PQR file with spaces between the fields and no chain letter, atoms N, CA, C, O and H, PARSE charges and radii, in Angstrom:
ATOM       1  N    MET     1     -27.636   11.520  -43.985 -0.4000 1.5000
ATOM       2  CA   MET     1     -28.099   12.768  -43.267 -0.0000 2.0000
ATOM       3  C    MET     1     -29.553   12.819  -43.313  0.5500 1.7000
ATOM       4  O    MET     1     -30.111   13.146  -42.265 -0.5500 1.4000
ATOM       5  N    MET     2     -30.332   12.536  -44.415 -0.4000 1.5000
ATOM       6  CA   MET     2     -31.843   12.804  -44.413 -0.0000 2.0000
ATOM       7  C    MET     2     -32.308   11.844  -43.900  0.5500 1.7000
ATOM       8  O    MET     2     -33.379   12.090  -43.347 -0.5500 1.4000
ATOM       9  H    MET     2     -29.879   12.271  -45.266  0.4000 1.0000
ATOM      10  N    MET     3     -31.923   10.652  -43.818 -0.4000 1.5000
ATOM      11  CA   MET     3     -32.345    9.389  -43.362 -0.0000 2.0000
ATOM      12  C    MET     3     -32.666    9.834  -41.381  0.5500 1.7000
ATOM      13  O    MET     3     -33.654    9.561  -40.699 -0.5500 1.4000
ATOM      14  H    MET     3     -31.052   10.452  -44.267  0.4000 1.0000
ATOM      15  N    MET     4     -31.369   10.582  -40.985 -0.4000 1.5000
ATOM      16  CA   MET     4     -31.763   10.797  -39.584 -0.0000 2.0000
ATOM      17  C    MET     4     -32.286   11.813  -39.237  0.5500 1.7000
ATOM      18  O    MET     4     -32.168   12.072  -38.040 -0.5500 1.4000
ATOM      19  H    MET     4     -30.567   10.803  -41.539  0.4000 1.0000
ATOM      20  N    MET     5     -33.010   12.728  -40.046 -0.4000 1.5000
ATOM      21  CA   MET     5     -33.781   13.991  -39.992 -0.0000 2.0000
ATOM      22  C    MET     5     -35.166   13.228  -40.130  0.5500 1.7000
ATOM      23  O    MET     5     -36.119   13.701  -39.511 -0.5500 1.4000
ATOM      24  H    MET     5     -33.106   12.517  -41.019  0.4000 1.0000
ATOM      25  N    MET     6     -35.370   11.972  -40.967 -0.4000 1.5000
ATOM      26  CA   MET     6     -36.991   11.673  -41.202 -0.0000 2.0000
ATOM      27  C    MET     6     -36.942   10.557  -40.156  0.5500 1.7000
ATOM      28  O    MET     6     -38.084   10.194  -39.877 -0.5500 1.4000
ATOM      29  H    MET     6     -34.596   11.588  -41.469  0.4000 1.0000
ATOM      30  N    ASP     7     -36.114    9.981  -39.572 -0.4000 1.5000
ATOM      31  CA   ASP     7     -36.240    8.778  -38.588 -0.0000 2.0000
ATOM      32  C    ASP     7     -35.719    9.040  -37.617  0.5500 1.7000
ATOM      33  O    ASP     7     -35.011    8.310  -36.923 -0.5500 1.4000
ATOM      34  H    ASP     7     -35.186   10.276  -39.799  0.4000 1.0000
ATOM      35  N    SER     8     -36.156   10.643  -37.379 -0.4000 1.5000
ATOM      36  CA   SER     8     -35.770   11.324  -36.012 -0.0000 2.0000
ATOM      37  C    SER     8     -36.492   10.415  -34.788  0.5500 1.7000
ATOM      38  O    SER     8     -35.894    9.716  -33.970 -0.5500 1.4000
ATOM      39  H    SER     8     -36.731   11.236  -37.943  0.4000 1.0000
ATOM      40  N    THR     9     -37.751   10.596  -34.880 -0.4000 1.5000
ATOM      41  CA   THR     9     -38.620    9.657  -33.940 -0.0000 2.0000
ATOM      42  C    THR     9     -38.147    8.243  -33.696  0.5500 1.7000
ATOM      43  O    THR     9     -37.712    7.796  -32.635 -0.5500 1.4000
ATOM      44  H    THR     9     -38.237   11.164  -35.544  0.4000 1.0000
ATOM      45  N    LEU    10     -38.340    7.442  -35.145 -0.4000 1.5000
ATOM      46  CA   LEU    10     -37.706    6.263  -35.208 -0.0000 2.0000
ATOM      47  C    LEU    10     -36.195    5.934  -34.338  0.5500 1.7000
ATOM      48  O    LEU    10     -36.066    5.041  -33.500 -0.5500 1.4000
ATOM      49  H    LEU    10     -38.694    7.805  -36.007  0.4000 1.0000
ATOM      50  N    MET    11     -35.589    6.478  -34.588 -0.4000 1.5000
ATOM      51  CA   MET    11     -33.844    6.392  -34.390 -0.0000 2.0000
ATOM      52  C    MET    11     -34.116    6.683  -32.616  0.5500 1.7000
ATOM      53  O    MET    11     -33.475    6.022  -31.799 -0.5500 1.4000
ATOM      54  H    MET    11     -35.694    7.203  -35.269  0.4000 1.0000
ATOM      55  N    ASN    12     -34.946    7.544  -32.250 -0.4000 1.5000
ATOM      56  CA   ASN    12     -34.948    8.133  -31.107 -0.0000 2.0000
ATOM      57  C    ASN    12     -35.487    6.848  -30.025  0.5500 1.7000
ATOM      58  O    ASN    12     -34.955    6.574  -28.949 -0.5500 1.4000
ATOM      59  H    ASN    12     -35.467    8.081  -32.914  0.4000 1.0000
ATOM      60  N    GLN    13     -36.522    6.256  -30.552 -0.4000 1.5000
ATOM      61  CA   GLN    13     -37.159    4.814  -29.955 -0.0000 2.0000
ATOM      62  C    GLN    13     -36.116    4.053  -29.910  0.5500 1.7000
ATOM      63  O    GLN    13     -35.539    3.860  -28.839 -0.5500 1.4000
ATOM      64  H    GLN    13     -36.955    6.479  -31.425  0.4000 1.0000
ATOM      65  N    TYR    14     -35.712    3.510  -31.033 -0.4000 1.5000
ATOM      66  CA   TYR    14     -34.912    2.401  -31.110 -0.0000 2.0000
ATOM      67  C    TYR    14     -33.439    2.883  -30.214  0.5500 1.7000
ATOM      68  O    TYR    14     -32.838    2.036  -29.554 -0.5500 1.4000
ATOM      69  H    TYR    14     -36.180    3.667  -31.903  0.4000 1.0000
ATOM      70  N    PHE    15     -33.045    4.069  -30.272 -0.4000 1.5000
ATOM      71  CA   PHE    15     -31.579    4.278  -29.417 -0.0000 2.0000
ATOM      72  C    PHE    15     -32.322    4.115  -27.965  0.5500 1.7000
ATOM      73  O    PHE    15     -31.840    3.322  -27.156 -0.5500 1.4000
ATOM      74  H    PHE    15     -33.534    4.758  -30.808  0.4000 1.0000
ATOM      75  N    ARG    16     -33.360    4.780  -27.674 -0.4000 1.5000
ATOM      76  CA   ARG    16     -33.953    4.376  -26.327 -0.0000 2.0000
ATOM      77  C    ARG    16     -34.166    3.237  -25.670  0.5500 1.7000
ATOM      78  O    ARG    16     -34.233    3.078  -24.451 -0.5500 1.4000
ATOM      79  H    ARG    16     -33.752    5.424  -28.332  0.4000 1.0000
ATOM      80  N    HIS    17     -34.287    2.310  -26.678 -0.4000 1.5000
ATOM      81  CA   HIS    17     -34.419    0.945  -26.247 -0.0000 2.0000
ATOM      82  C    HIS    17     -33.179    0.115  -26.091  0.5500 1.7000
ATOM      83  O    HIS    17     -32.975   -0.911  -25.442 -0.5500 1.4000
ATOM      84  H    HIS    17     -34.233    2.439  -27.668  0.4000 1.0000
ATOM      85  N    HIS    18     -32.265    0.974  -27.009 -0.4000 1.5000
ATOM      86  CA   HIS    18     -30.589   -0.028  -27.349 -0.0000 2.0000
ATOM      87  C    HIS    18     -29.879    0.538  -26.259  0.5500 1.7000
ATOM      88  O    HIS    18     -29.025   -0.113  -25.656 -0.5500 1.4000
ATOM      89  H    HIS    18     -32.431    1.807  -27.537  0.4000 1.0000
ATOM      90  N    HIS    19     -30.295    2.191  -25.844 -0.4000 1.5000
ATOM      91  CA   HIS    19     -29.001    2.751  -24.489 -0.0000 2.0000
ATOM      92  C    HIS    19     -30.026    3.155  -23.693  0.5500 1.7000
ATOM      93  O    HIS    19     -30.992    3.845  -24.020 -0.5500 1.4000
ATOM      94  H    HIS    19     -30.988    2.720  -26.334  0.4000 1.0000
ATOM      95  N    ARG    20     -29.740    2.643  -22.521 -0.4000 1.5000
ATOM      96  CA   ARG    20     -30.757    2.495  -21.428 -0.0000 2.0000
ATOM      97  C    ARG    20     -29.491    3.667  -20.634  0.5500 1.7000
ATOM      98  O    ARG    20     -28.358    3.371  -20.256 -0.5500 1.4000
ATOM      99  H    ARG    20     -28.955    2.083  -22.256  0.4000 1.0000
ATOM     100  N    HIS    21     -30.081    4.823  -20.582 -0.4000 1.5000
ATOM     101  CA   HIS    21     -29.334    5.966  -19.764 -0.0000 2.0000
ATOM     102  C    HIS    21     -30.274    5.952  -18.424  0.5500 1.7000
ATOM     103  O    HIS    21     -30.034    6.721  -17.494 -0.5500 1.4000
ATOM     104  H    HIS    21     -31.002    5.064  -20.889  0.4000 1.0000
């Protein structure tokens, strides 16, 4: 849970690259 909040930007970028919406 904490990781998600901490890596909010990181996850966003990672997701953006993996998920092409």
